[in-house]
C-alpha positions as CSV (number, residue, x, y, z in Angstrom):
1,M,106.9,-95.9,167.6
2,D,109.4,-96.3,170.5
3,V,111.3,-93.0,170.7
4,G,113.6,-94.5,173.4
5,G,114.6,-93.5,176.9
6,Q,115.2,-95.5,180.1
7,I,111.7,-97.0,179.7
8,S,109.6,-97.7,176.7
9,N,108.3,-94.5,175.3
10,L,105.7,-95.2,172.7
11,L,104.2,-92.5,170.5
12,P,101.8,-92.7,167.5
13,P,103.8,-92.2,164.2
14,E,101.5,-89.3,163.1
15,V,102.9,-87.1,165.9
16,C,106.6,-88.0,165.1
17,I,108.9,-86.1,162.8
18,I,112.2,-87.6,161.6
19,L,114.9,-84.9,161.3
20,E,116.6,-84.7,158.0
21,K,120.2,-85.8,157.2
22,Q,120.4,-88.3,160.1
23,V,122.8,-91.3,159.7
24,F,120.9,-94.6,158.9
25,R,122.9,-97.5,160.3
26,G,120.9,-100.3,158.9
27,K,121.1,-102.0,155.5
28,A,120.0,-99.8,152.7
29,P,117.5,-101.2,150.1
30,D,119.0,-102.3,146.8
31,E,117.5,-99.4,144.9
32,L,119.1,-96.9,147.3
33,T,122.4,-98.7,147.1
34,S,122.4,-98.5,143.3
35,G,121.5,-94.8,143.4
36,M,124.4,-94.2,145.8
37,L,126.8,-95.9,143.6
38,A,125.6,-93.9,140.6
39,V,126.3,-90.7,142.5
40,A,129.6,-91.9,144.0
41,C,131.1,-93.0,140.7
42,Q,132.2,-89.6,139.5
43,F,135.4,-88.4,137.7
44,P,138.0,-87.0,140.0
45,N,137.6,-83.5,138.6
46,T,133.9,-83.6,139.3
47,N,134.5,-84.6,142.9
48,G,137.2,-81.9,143.2
49,D,134.8,-79.2,141.9
50,A,132.1,-80.3,144.3
51,I,134.6,-80.0,147.3
52,V,136.0,-76.6,146.5
53,N,132.7,-75.0,145.5
54,R,129.6,-76.6,147.0
55,G,131.5,-78.3,149.8
56,L,133.0,-75.1,151.2
57,M,129.8,-73.3,150.9
58,E,127.7,-75.9,152.8
59,L,130.4,-76.0,155.5
60,G,130.2,-72.2,155.9
61,L,133.8,-71.8,154.8
62,A,133.0,-69.8,151.7
63,Q,132.1,-66.6,153.6
64,S,134.6,-63.7,153.7
65,P,136.0,-64.1,156.3
66,P,134.8,-67.5,157.4
67,P,133.7,-67.8,161.1
68,I,136.5,-70.2,162.0
69,N,139.0,-67.4,161.4
70,S,138.0,-66.1,164.9
71,F,139.7,-69.2,166.3
72,G,142.9,-68.7,164.4
73,I,142.0,-71.4,161.9
74,S,142.0,-71.0,158.1
75,V,141.0,-73.4,155.3
76,G,142.4,-73.0,151.8
77,S,140.1,-72.9,148.8
78,D,142.3,-75.0,146.6
79,M,142.8,-78.8,146.4
80,A,146.1,-80.2,147.7
81,V,148.6,-81.1,144.9
82,V,150.1,-84.5,145.1
83,P,152.8,-85.6,142.6
84,G,151.9,-88.6,140.6
85,R,152.7,-90.5,137.4
86,I,150.8,-92.6,134.9
87,L,152.1,-96.2,134.8
88,P,152.5,-97.8,131.4
89,A,149.6,-100.1,130.5
90,T,150.3,-103.9,130.8
91,A,150.4,-105.7,127.5
92,V,147.8,-108.4,127.3
93,C,148.2,-111.4,124.9
94,Y,145.5,-113.5,123.3
95,S,145.6,-116.5,121.0
96,G,148.7,-116.6,118.7
97,G,150.5,-114.0,120.8
98,T,148.4,-111.2,119.4
99,E,148.1,-108.3,121.8
100,G,144.7,-107.1,122.7
101,T,143.7,-103.4,122.5
102,I,143.3,-101.7,125.9
103,D,141.6,-98.3,126.2
104,T,143.8,-96.8,128.9
105,V,141.5,-93.7,129.0
106,R,138.3,-95.4,129.9
107,A,139.9,-98.6,131.3
108,S,137.8,-100.8,129.0
109,W,138.5,-104.0,127.1
110,N,138.2,-104.4,123.4
111,M,137.7,-108.1,122.3
112,R,137.1,-107.2,118.7
113,G,139.4,-109.2,116.4
114,V,141.1,-111.3,119.1
115,R,140.5,-114.8,120.5
116,F,141.0,-116.3,123.9
117,A,144.5,-117.4,124.8
118,V,143.2,-120.9,125.6
119,G,139.7,-121.7,124.5
120,A,137.7,-124.2,126.5
121,R,135.3,-126.7,125.0
122,L,131.6,-125.6,125.1
123,E,129.6,-128.8,125.6
124,R,127.1,-130.3,127.9
125,W,125.6,-126.9,128.6
126,A,121.9,-125.9,128.9
127,V,119.8,-122.8,129.2
128,L,117.4,-122.1,132.2
129,L,114.7,-119.6,131.5
130,I,113.4,-117.8,134.6
131,R,109.9,-116.5,134.3
132,D,109.0,-114.2,137.2
133,G,106.2,-111.9,136.1
134,N,108.1,-109.6,133.8
135,P,106.4,-110.2,130.4
136,R,107.9,-107.1,128.8
137,D,111.4,-108.5,128.9
138,E,111.0,-112.2,129.2
139,F,111.0,-114.7,126.4
140,A,107.7,-116.4,125.6
141,G,109.1,-119.8,126.7
142,P,111.5,-122.6,125.8
143,G,110.0,-122.8,122.3
144,D,110.3,-119.0,121.6
145,P,112.0,-118.6,118.2
146,V,113.6,-115.4,119.3
147,L,115.1,-117.2,122.3
148,H,116.6,-120.0,120.0
149,Q,118.0,-117.4,117.7
150,T,119.6,-115.5,120.6
151,V,121.1,-118.6,122.1
152,R,122.6,-119.6,118.7
153,G,124.0,-116.1,118.3
154,F,125.7,-116.4,121.7
155,A,127.1,-119.9,120.9
156,D,128.4,-118.5,117.6
157,M,130.1,-115.7,119.5
158,C,131.7,-118.2,121.9
159,G,133.2,-120.0,118.8
160,R,134.4,-116.7,117.2
161,S,136.0,-115.8,120.6
162,G,138.1,-118.9,120.6
163,M,136.1,-121.6,122.3
164,I,135.6,-125.0,120.8
165,V,131.9,-125.4,120.1
166,D,130.7,-128.7,118.6
167,P,127.8,-128.3,116.0
168,Q,125.5,-130.4,118.2
169,W,125.9,-128.0,121.0
170,M,125.0,-124.9,119.0
171,E,121.5,-125.4,120.3
172,P,121.6,-126.7,123.9
173,P,118.6,-128.0,125.9
174,I,116.3,-125.2,127.2
175,T,114.1,-125.5,130.2
176,A,112.0,-123.0,132.0
177,A,111.0,-122.3,135.6
178,T,107.8,-120.3,136.2
179,L,108.1,-119.0,139.7
180,P,105.4,-118.4,142.2
181,P,104.6,-114.8,143.0
182,R,106.2,-113.0,145.9
183,T,104.3,-113.3,149.2
184,P,104.9,-111.8,152.7
185,E,104.9,-115.3,154.0
186,D,108.0,-116.2,151.9
187,P,110.3,-113.1,151.9
188,L,113.4,-115.2,150.9
189,R,111.4,-116.8,148.0
190,K,112.3,-120.4,149.0
191,G,109.3,-121.6,147.1
192,A,110.7,-120.0,143.9
193,V,114.1,-121.6,144.5
194,A,112.4,-125.0,145.0
195,C,110.7,-124.5,141.6
196,I,114.1,-123.8,140.0
197,R,115.5,-127.0,141.6
198,A,112.7,-129.1,140.1
199,A,113.4,-127.6,136.7
200,L,117.1,-128.3,136.9
201,L,116.7,-131.9,138.1
202,G,114.5,-132.6,135.0
203,L,117.5,-132.0,132.7
204,T,119.2,-135.1,131.4
205,P,122.0,-135.5,131.1
206,K,123.2,-133.3,133.9
207,P,124.7,-130.1,132.3
208,R,128.3,-129.0,133.1
209,I,127.4,-125.3,132.9
210,M,124.1,-123.4,132.8
211,L,123.2,-120.2,131.1
212,V,120.5,-118.7,133.3
213,V,118.3,-116.0,131.8
214,L,116.9,-114.0,134.7
215,S,113.6,-112.2,134.5
216,N,114.6,-109.3,136.8
217,G,117.1,-108.3,139.4
218,D,115.5,-110.1,142.4
219,R,118.5,-110.6,144.7
220,H,116.7,-113.5,146.6
221,I,116.3,-115.4,143.3
222,Y,120.0,-114.8,142.3
223,A,121.4,-115.8,145.8
224,G,119.1,-118.8,146.0
225,L,120.0,-120.0,142.5
226,K,123.8,-119.7,143.1
227,H,123.6,-121.5,146.5
228,L,121.5,-124.3,145.0
229,C,123.8,-124.9,142.0
230,D,127.2,-124.3,143.8
231,V,126.5,-126.2,147.0
232,Y,123.9,-128.9,146.1
233,L,123.8,-129.5,142.4
234,N,127.5,-128.9,141.5
235,V,126.6,-127.0,138.3
236,A,128.4,-123.9,137.2
237,T,126.1,-121.0,136.3
238,V,126.4,-117.8,134.4
239,C,123.5,-115.4,134.8
240,V,122.2,-112.8,132.3
241,H,119.2,-110.5,132.4
242,A,116.6,-111.1,129.7
243,S,116.3,-107.4,128.9
244,K,120.1,-107.2,128.1
245,F,120.4,-110.7,126.5
246,R,117.8,-110.1,123.9
247,K,118.5,-106.4,123.2
248,E,119.9,-106.1,119.6
249,K,121.8,-102.9,120.3
250,G,125.2,-103.8,121.6
251,Q,124.3,-107.5,121.6
252,L,127.6,-108.8,120.2
253,Q,129.6,-107.0,122.8
254,Y,127.3,-108.3,125.5
255,F,127.7,-111.8,124.1
256,A,131.5,-111.4,124.2
257,N,131.4,-110.3,127.8
258,V,129.3,-113.4,128.8
259,A,131.6,-115.6,126.8
260,L,134.5,-114.4,128.9
261,K,132.8,-115.9,132.0
262,F,131.9,-119.1,130.2
263,N,135.5,-119.7,129.0
264,V,137.0,-119.2,132.5
265,K,134.4,-121.3,134.3
266,L,135.1,-124.2,131.8
267,G,138.8,-124.1,132.4
268,G,140.0,-121.8,129.6
269,L,142.2,-118.7,129.8
270,N,140.9,-115.5,128.4
271,H,144.2,-113.7,128.1
272,L,147.8,-113.8,129.3
273,L,150.3,-111.2,130.3
274,S,153.0,-110.5,127.7
275,P,156.4,-112.3,128.3
276,G,157.9,-108.9,129.2
277,N,155.4,-108.4,132.0
278,M,155.8,-112.0,133.2
279,A,159.6,-111.9,133.5
280,W,159.6,-111.2,137.3
281,L,157.0,-113.9,137.9
282,D,159.0,-116.5,135.9
283,A,162.2,-115.8,137.7
284,A,161.2,-118.3,140.4
285,P,158.2,-120.7,141.0
286,T,155.5,-118.2,142.1
287,M,152.0,-118.5,143.4
288,L,149.8,-115.4,143.6
289,V,147.4,-115.5,146.6
290,G,144.6,-113.2,147.5
291,M,142.5,-113.3,150.6
292,D,139.9,-111.3,152.4
293,V,137.4,-111.4,155.3
294,T,133.8,-110.1,155.1
295,H,132.2,-109.2,158.4
296,P,128.5,-109.1,159.2
297,G,126.9,-105.7,158.5
298,V,125.2,-103.4,160.9
299,G,121.9,-104.8,162.1
300,A,122.9,-108.4,161.4
301,V,121.5,-111.2,163.7
302,P,123.9,-111.7,166.7
303,G,126.2,-114.6,166.1
304,T,126.3,-114.1,162.3
305,P,129.7,-115.5,161.2
306,S,132.4,-113.7,159.3
307,I,133.3,-115.2,155.9
308,A,137.0,-115.7,155.0
309,A,138.0,-116.6,151.5
310,V,141.3,-117.2,149.7
311,V,142.2,-117.7,146.0
312,A,145.5,-118.7,144.5
313,S,147.0,-119.4,141.1
314,I,147.8,-123.0,140.1
315,D,150.2,-122.7,137.2
316,R,152.7,-120.4,135.5
317,K,150.0,-118.9,133.3
318,I,148.4,-117.2,136.3
319,G,144.9,-117.5,134.7
320,Q,142.9,-119.9,136.9
321,F,142.3,-119.1,140.6
322,P,140.4,-121.8,142.5
323,A,138.8,-120.6,145.7
324,S,138.3,-121.7,149.3
325,M,135.8,-120.2,151.7
326,R,135.3,-120.7,155.4
327,L,132.9,-119.4,158.1
328,Q,134.5,-118.2,161.3
329,E,133.9,-116.3,164.5
330,P,132.1,-112.9,164.0
331,R,134.5,-110.0,163.6
332,K,137.6,-112.2,163.6
333,E,140.0,-110.9,161.0
334,V,142.8,-113.6,161.0
335,R,142.2,-117.1,159.6
336,A,144.5,-120.1,159.2
337,Y,143.9,-121.3,155.6
338,H,144.4,-124.9,154.3
339,M,145.9,-124.7,150.8
340,R,145.5,-128.4,149.9
341,V,142.5,-127.3,147.7
342,F,145.0,-125.9,145.2
343,N,146.9,-129.2,144.6
344,C,145.7,-129.5,141.1
């Protein structure tokens, strides 16, 4: 281990001790990122309690009197009070002008008893079954009766949610890709992505959209699959995890959530703003535009480009937002966008 200095200073790791609570500036593993998000997603009152109690104690400000008083500095023990107000919830309309129910307390959507504002036609779709060494959650294969029953249930939910589903497409073609195991020689799992490509090319006719049943949360498989289908094969994809897709508890709600993605990707509109909320947008021809730039993270290879993206609405319903993406110089924030992609 090189402990630094003007010259290389190598020490065996068994004599080194890493001090606690140091800042790690590299990319954290996925499992640590998930754990951090679970801790960070707390209610405001929970965070406030942690600040005024444990926070003051760990900073040495809970003593009486605290040491900083010697310097003429004092820290209050109460949170700052900022005036605020709760904005009224926006009314959301579905098919036939019915207003969907919005839980303003938990900020969740309730699709029960409503249908999409504009339902797309579900046809020329297929199912790709990823088998990646997780027999506990995976389906047995393309011929698994449980898989066929689950896919029919999902197609039925698409129809009940407002999509147009022809009877012949209630059971789409199903193919499977059995992936090679992970190896140190192939950390990005290019061999697995090649296996997925071969499975997709074997589907005839070419599907318009693909339901991908993932075996696990391998980020290399997900990223490789999306890049393959979006850039090379021109096939829209919606991914689900096998463990969630086949789980009976909460399955209908899960199906409804996946149907939301299917409907939008096939050109439909899930919901619309009520006429009252749309008045200011209808006063003049309006295009809503959103853009952002993502910069390479700490530890990225020198020369890694920044990614600039822009989306914009294409009609008065404000329901479809085509996207355009460009690579640009690293750390460059401003980008000149070409909007011709939105001339639909």
